[in-house]
Residue, then its C-alpha position, 0 to 999 in steps of 0.5 A: m436330312h442327315v445323310r445316313a438317314v438316306l444310306k443303308r448301313p454307310f460304309s464311310v460318309f465321306t466315301y458315299g459323299a465323294a462317290a456320289f459328287a463324282y458320279q454328278v460330275y460324271a454323268q454331266q460329261r458323259n450325259f449319264k443318268m444318275r439315280s435319284f439317291r445320287v442327285l439328293m446326297l449331291l444336293s445335300f452336300s453342296l447346299a451344306a458347302m454353300a451354307a458353310d462356304g466350304k471351309d467351315a462345312h465339318w457337318w456331318a463327321p468330326a474330322t475332315p476327311p483324308e485327301h483321297y476323298l476329294f470330291s467331299p465339300v469339307n475337303f475344297n480347302l486342302a491344307p498344304t503339306k510342308p516337306v520335312r526332313t527325313s530325321v524328322l521322322a522317330d521311327h520307320g517300319i508299321a506303327e499299330v495304334v489300336p485301342k484295347v477294346f478294339q485290339e481282337r477285331y484289329k487282330r482278325w482283320k489283320a489274320e486274314l490280310l496275312a493269310t494271302e501272299f499277296g497281303r504278306e507282301q503288302w504288310d513286308l513291304y512296309a514293315n521291313r522299311k527303314n526310311f518309312l513310317l505307315k501308321i494304322v489308326v484304328s478310330a471309332d469316329r470312322k466307323y464302317g469306313a477307312g481313308t488314309d491321309e497325313w502325307v510326309w514327304d521329304d525334300n527331294g519330293r519322296l514320300i516318307a510316312a502316312t497314316i491309315t485310319i481304319g473304322a472299328e466296324l470296318d468288318e460292316g457296310f459296303p461301298d458303292p459299286v461305281y467306284y468300289p467295284v471289288m469291296n462292292s461284289l462282298a455286299r450280302n444283298t442276297s441269300d446266295y453267299q455270306v462273307s465273313g467280315a474279317i474278309l471285308a475288313s481286311t479288303k478295305l485295308v488292302h485298298e487304303i494300303e494300295h493308296v499309299n503304294f500309288t502315292s510314293q510313286k509320285d514327286g511330293k510336289v506334283y501330288r500336292r499340285q494335284n490336290s489343290l488344283m483339284a480343290s479349286y476346280n470342285k469349289i468353282l464347279l459348286k459356285n457356278g451351277h456345275d457348269t464344266n464348260d467353264p474356262s477357268l475348270t478347262a484351264i485346271a483339266g488341262e494343267l491336271g491333264g484331265t479333269p478331277v473325276e478323272v484323277w480321282e477315279d484313277r486313284e481309286y481304281w487302282s486301289e481296287v485293282g490291288a483289293m481285287r488282287f488281295l480278294l481274289e487270292r483269299i476266297s480261291g477256295e470258298s463256295f462263294y468265290c464265283s458268286v463274288l467273282s461275278r458280281m465283281r466282274r458286272n461291277i467292273a462292266d457297268h461301272t468302270r468304263n475306261y478301266r476296264d483292261r486294269f481289272q480284267s487282267v486280274a479277273d482272266h488270271a483268277q477266273n477257272r473252269a468251274c467260273r466260265n459259265q457265270 
């Protein structure tokens, strides 16, 4: 069965694959009960990865997913990123690569981003930098999803370039609430409120910019070593029947400073905090503000566990008297 047959309006096949696999490990480590669709997805991804031996398992997408979707079987063998000299960069600032057919919708998404102080700050952070190149590419292949990759570091371990690729249908599709509690709060599963697609798309874009912010604070060698260890961990986990007590996995987790799930979810949740700051500012004057905030807080309470504090400070600051009883 093709994965899309299982999902309704998928945010990204890569993202759902990552979330499903990560949540399975998360469940095993914490004795959580999984929903049946996540079990089905896990089995599909695992069997496909083993059948294709991981490396060649490009069976649901035309390209390998970006590095922060590490739990997708196609990404078990991450290609090493070699340091390059800053002089290699041909340009700096923000390079927008948008096919003509998608330019109008992209302008709407960008306008939503720049309509907020937070969004303008994030944009200007890279638009005005002389030692960094951020590419934003719109691709039909990415559909509803987005991802960040093509990381480039200089000889000193400083990040100097990255590429954000967003789908041409970014204004549709909602991710699972487990690792994307903020973006999921925009899902229109009731008639209570309806959020424009441009707001959804700009929120996804902010999530990806936050990945660049997070990664730029890390030493390149350390970050790549983490990714390599996480890829090895996942490969062993698939082959040993998902036994997280395997001594080799324990050793890898010790070097990582936590399990790959914990490292991965830390990255995703920090990006969601940024998305939360943007979204709450953008919709502060909208009639559906309290409804979105309420769902957001519920998602955070249900799924983020040890990471609630980083969200709570933003939610407490944003909540006004009109939302106190919601």
